[in-house]
Structure formats: structure tokens, C-alpha cells
N, C-alpha and C positions, 0 to 999 in steps of 0.2 A: 741578869735583872738586878743583882746587888750592885754591879758596877754602875749601871745606868742610874740607879737611885742615889748613890753617893756622888756621881758626876753631876746630877741635877742639883743636889743640895750644895755642893762646892760652888758651882757656877751662880746659883741663886745668891749665896752669900757674897759673891764678888760683884753683885749687881750686873751680871751677864757680860761684864767687860772682858772676860777672858774666854768667852765662848769661842770655839773654832769657827771659822767662815765655812758656810755650806759649799761654796765654790770659790775658786780662785779669781783674782782680778789681775790678770797678767797684762803687760804691755804688748801691743800687737807686734807679731812677727813680720818680717819683710814680705813673706809669702806663705800661702796655704793652698792645699788642693782645692778646698771649697770655702767660700765666704758666704755666709748667710746674713743678709741685711734685714734687721728687724729682731729685736730681743723679747718678743712676746710669746704667747703660748705656742703659736704655729711655727714660728722660727726656732724656738728651743726644741720643740718636738721633732722638727726636721733634722736638726743637728743630732739629736739623740739616735733617731732611726738610722741616720747615715752611719753612725758608729756601730750601733748594735746590729743592724740588719745587713749592712754592706761593707763593714770593716774600714770605713773611711773615717779616720780619727784626726787627720791633720786639718781640722775645721776651726773657723772662727765665727762666732755670732757677734755681730756688730750692732750695737743699740745707741741711738743718739742721746737718749735720756737714761733712766734707770730700768732695769729689767722688769717687765711686766707693767710698766707705767702707762702704756697706751690703752687700747681697747681691752686688753686682757684684764686690767684692773678696773675697768668702767662698764663691764656688762653685768647682766643680771643672773648668770650662772645656770641657766636652764639647759638641760640636755634631753634629746629625744631623737628618734629616727623615723617618725611617722609621716614620711613624705610620699607624694602621689606618684611621681614618675620613677621608672625602674632605676634610672641612672642616679637620681638623688637618693633613693632608698638605699642603694648599694653602699654609697660612700658614708652615709650617716649611720647606717647600721654597723659598718666596719668600725666607725668611730665609737659608737656606743658600746660595742663588744670590747674594744680596747679599754674604754673607761671602766667596764665591770672588773677588769683585772689590773687596773693601773696602780692602785695602791701597792699590790703585791709586786708588780713589775718594777716600780721605782723604788720600793721600800720607803714609801713616803705617804702618809695618809692624806688623800685628797678630799676627804670628807664627803664621799659620794652618798647620796640619799636618793634612792629610787622610790619616791613617794608617789609617782604617777603624774601624768600631765593630762588635764581635762580641758577639752576644747568645746565650748557651749554652742548650741544651735538656738536661734531666737525666731525663726519662721520656717515654713514648710521648705522653701528653697535651701535654707542652711542644712536642714535635716536630711534632705535628699543628697546634697553635695557631701555632707559628712559620711553618709552611708556609701556613696561611690568611692570616697577616699578609703574608708575602712576596708572595703572589699579589695581595692587595689593593693593596700598595704599588706593585707593578709596573704594575698597571692604571692607576695615577695618574701613570705615566712616570717613577717614582723608582727609582733603582738599589737592588736588594736581591736576595739569593741565599742558597741553603741550602748549607752546608757539612757533609761528613762528618767524623767524628773524625779520620780520616787527614789530610784537608785542613786541619783545625783545627791539628793538631799541626805540620804543614809551615808554617803561617802563624805559630804561636806555639810555638816548639819547647820553651819551658820549662814549658808547661802539662801537668798530670797528666791523661791520658786513660785511666788504668787502669780496667778494668771492675770492680775491687774497691772503688772509692770508694763512700762512703755515697750520694753523689749523682753517679753516673757520667755522663760527657758522651756523649750520644747524637748530637749534632749542634748546629748553630748557624745563625743568620741573620747575614749580613754586609752592611753598607753601606759600600762602599769610599770613597765621598766624605765620609763622616763622619770625625770626628777631634777635634782641639782647637784652640784659639786662646788667645792670651794676654789674660786678662780685663782687666788693667790697661790694656793697649795699646788695647783696643776703647774703653774709656771715654775714655782720654786723646786718641785719634784723633778720636773724635766731638766732644770738647770744643773741640779746637783748630780743627776744621773749622767748627763752629758759631760759634765766636768770630770767625773770619775773615769770616763772613757778617754779623757785627754783633750776634749773640746776646750778652746779658749773662749771665754765670754767677756767681751770688752764693751764696757758701758761708757757713756759720755763721749761717744765717738760717732759723730755724724757723717754720713756719706754725702759728699758734695758733687760727685761726678763719677762717671764710669770710664775706665781705661779701655778703649776699643781700638783694635788694629785689624785692618782687612776684614772688617765684618764680624770679628770675634772678640769676646770680652777678655781682657787680660788682667782685670783687677778693678780696684776702686780707689778714688781719691777720698780721703777723709780729713777731718779736723785734727787728726793725729798723724797725718802723713799718708803717703800712697801705700797701698797693700796689694800685692800681686796675688793673683788667684787663677787656677785653671778653670774653675767654674764659679758662677756667682748666682745665688738664689735670693730672690727679693720677696719678703713678706712683710709689708708695711701697711697695715690696715689704715685706711683713711688717706694715704698719700701715694697710692700706686700710680696714678696718673702723673704725678709730679715726677716720680722716679722713672717712669717710662719716657717722659719728655727728655730727661737727662741722657737717656740712652739713644734717642733719636727716633722713637716710634709713638704712636698714639694708642693709649689704653681705653677701651670703651666702658668707662666707669664714671659715675658721678658720686661726689662726696657730699653727705649730708649730716647734720647733727642729729644724734639720737639721744633722747632724754630718759632718765629714770630718777626715781626718788625713793627714800626709805622713811617709814614713820618712826615715831618713838617706839622703843620695845614694849612689848606686852607679853603675857603669858601665852603659851602655845595654844592656838585656836584653829590653825589651818595646816593640816598635814597633807597637802596636795598643791600642785601647781594648777591654777585656774586661769583660762584664757578665754577671750571673747573677741572675735573679729568684728562682730556688729557694732558693739559699743566701744570697741577699740581700746582694750586694756587687759593686762594680765597682772597676776599677783601670786607671790609666794611668801612664806615666813622663814626668816633666816634662823640660824642656830642661836643667834643673840636675841631673837624675839621681835626683830624689826619686820615690818611688812615691806617687801621689795616690789615696787610697783612701777610698771612701764607701759608704753603705748607705741605710737608709730614715730616715724622720722619727721622732722621738720621739712616742709616742702622745698624750702630754698636750699641752694647749695652753699656750703660754707665749710671752712676748716676750724671754726670756733667750737671749743669744747663747752658749749653752754646751749641754751635753747630759748624758745619763745614761751611767754606765759600762758598763751591760750591752749597749748598743748598740754600743759600741766593742769590747767583748769578742766579741760575736757576729761582727762583720764581720772581726775579726782571725782568729777560728777558721775562717771560710769562705775566706778568702784563702790561709791556709796549707795548706789541703786542696787547693785548686786549684793552688797554686804552692809546693810544698814547699821550694824554695830560698829563699823569703822568710822562713822560720821564725826565722832568727837576726838578722833586721834589727831595729833599734831605732826606736822611734817619736820622730820629731823635734819634731812639734807637732801640736796638735789645736785645732779651733775649731768654732764653730756659727753658723749663720744662721737667720734667721726667715723662714719660707715661708708665703704665703697659699695655702690650697687651697680649691677649689670642690667642691661635692658630686659633680660629674661629672668631676673632675680636668682640666677644661679652663679656659682664661682668660676674662676679661671685658675686652673692648675696646669701650667703649660710651658713648653718651649716658646721662644720669641723669635723675631726676625734677626736678633743678634746671636750668633752661635755661642753656646755654653752660657747663655744668660736665661734664667728661668724666673717666671713670675707666679706667685700664688696671692690672689686677691679677689675681690669682688663678692665677698661673703655676706655683704649686706648686714642684715640684723641677726644672722645665724651663725656667726663665726665660732663662738665658744663651744658650742656643742660639737663642732666638727674638728676641734683641735688634734686629738690623736690621730683620727684617720686622715686628716689633711696633711699632717707631718709625715705619716707613714707613706702616703702616696707620693708626696712631693719628694721625699728622700729617694724613693725609687726612680722618679723621673730624672733627678739630677745624677744619681749614681750611674745610670744606664743610658742617659741621654735619650730616653724614650718614655712615654708615659705608661704607667700600669693600666690594665683594662679598666680598673675601677675609676681612673681620672681621665681616661682618654676622651670621653664625651665632653669634658670641661676645658677643651683646648681653645686656644685663641682664634683658630681658624673657623670656628663654628659661626662667627659673626659675618664671614664671607660666604660660607656654604648655605647658611640659613637653617642649619640643624640646631635649633635652640631648645632649651629645656625650660619651659615656662613653669616656674614655681611661685608665681605671684600669689597664688591661693594660699601657699604655705607660709608666706612672708607678709601676709596682709596686716598682721600685727607683729610688732618687733618682739623677737624672742630668740 
């Protein structure tokens, strides 16, 4: 403790100029056992679990920009595991359990706050559907419960439960273990831990093509030259179809802009994540006091990290009806991210038609909450050249067999 206090004071007096780097920035080696394309949370988690769980440390994570600068830095930080289908419940619950011990595992504070995630019901159909989901979720051993309007008001005193609302609140489901975590800290924690295992993290290095011989990947072409690899894992949220095309096959995803915004900071008033599919909005309050507000994706396909005004207008109208006290707040900033969505609103964690080339994509609006579980399962798939039972249902061939995992109900509002 004494050392850390003196170290903090010394570095503060030097204006942080002499702070040691949290991870190395090496030049790429000519070859690696595994190359991970994409330096976001999922890619860094994959590299970490390759090293930790499988002893594969000759690994490079290649990022075209800066670490965590894509969807990892553009999401709204919500985590939960209350999914309807068994397959989804398994991987998201694995992820949530990893989140619960991640600060200790990485020795890095990810600022996990299990404040609860509340999903509102505004009509009888919503209420019956939520009850069905809660029962299914509990059968999988995951916490979930139904609340009455009175219980909702007790949990969230500032919410409007008046029966005169256009969309009156009739009830809600609650996962108390759900909540938020700091997205940057998750990426930085995984990066530092992966680096400690010997993983090379290479930023500002864009992959321009794949090296493929006789149907098997041999490496990647990058803006810093060719890098050979025995195996290549691709985790590039928003551009999975572009990368698949470079490898010679089609990926069944669409890319859409997803918007969010934050308000000016205010004192703590909301100690819960509140979501509503019917009015299409969700909100939480950050540790800095800002309200983090989001809604759905823009309907058009695009790679632009921006969005249309009517989406923002709609979610502001919804949030001020649910929380009238927010009506005088000013918007501080707005941004957009690019999400890959599959026809069944479930991800792909899979081998591909090219031997030793693996893809992890299609998380749509739910990628951040899956970060640890996704990386853990993807690392297993790459290391053993076969899926773990937890991600086997999310293989690419399900789109030819028709065994889809329809989670549109869980992703009706971006979260």
C-alpha cells in the first residue's frame, strides 16, 4: 500500500508522463500460432483465454485503429443473462458469471454494478410474454422475477406509473444480478492480462486480405506487411461480412447503425437499468451522473457511425413519458456504432468454410454483455478446432439446417 501511494504521488507530480504502459506495443512478428483480428473486448478476451485456459501464448491481436475504439467503446455497458432460449441462456449466463469474478481474475477494476435490469410491460400481452420468459429463464437456473407496478415504484421512485399514460406500466420482469460495467475497463483489463501472458497487441494495423492456400488459411495481409499464422480468428463487430468476403464466402449478417446518447450529469436518481420494448427506450445512470439512453437500430444498412434524427427524437419522447423529471435535461453528446445482426438475432461463433479460419460475429445489439463468455467459448473453438457445447448451437451451418435460435424478443430494444 505504501509503495502504491508513493508511486501514485510520484507519477502525479510528473503529470503522468512517466507512467508505465499497461501493455506493450510491439512490432508484429513474421508468424504466430494464432492471429486474432479485432482489438475490441471479444478479441482481447479470446486472446486472454487462449493463453490462460489453453496455454497458447504465441498470439497476436491485430486492430486497425486503437484498442477498444469500435463497438466496445460505443456501447451502453448493460449486462444481463435473462434470455428465453436454452442456448442463449447458457452462453449469456456463462458470461455473467465470468463478469462477476472478472475484476479479481484480471486484477483490474471493471466497475461492475449489479444494480438490476428491469423490463417493463405495458399491456396484457407484454405481461403474459414476460411471465413466459421469466418461467423459462428460471428453469435454466437464472434469477428472474415479475414485479407489480407498486413494487416497480418502490424500486424506481421517479418512474411514472400513472394509469393515464399512453403506455401504462402493468408490471415488469427483473434480473437483480444484471447491471452495468465499465466498457473501457473491460477492454483494458483483458489487454493488460493478455499482454502479461505474452500476447502481442498490435494497433493501427489493418487486415487487407487473408492468405489462403488449398482451402486453408495461412495468415493475413496487413498494412504492416504479411503475418503468417496457423489459425486466424476474426472478431470485427460491424464489418464481419466485409472480412468474410475477403476470405471468399458470404456471412449472413446485416450491418446497421445503433445510436445512443448521454444527458448532462445530475445527482444520483436512478439505481437500476430500466428498459421498455413497447416505447422502445432504455436508460441507466453512469457513475459520472449522466443518463445513458438508447433505443433501436436504424432500419437502413450502413457502416456510418452516426444515425438519423427521428430515432433520437423517438427515444427522447419515450423517456420523458416514463420519467417526467428528465424533460428539462440537456443532451450532452450522441454517437452511433455499427452492429452486425443475423436473421435470428443470435450470434455466430463458428468454424468457416476455410480451414483454421474462425468467425465470431452477429451479436447485434447485445455484444458487450457477452464479452467474457464469447471470448471464452471462441478461444476453445480456436484451440481445439471444434466448438464448445456452449457455442455449438451458434455455428454457421445453422442457416442451412434451419435450426435457428430466434431471440428477436430479447433484442427488440437495443441493449
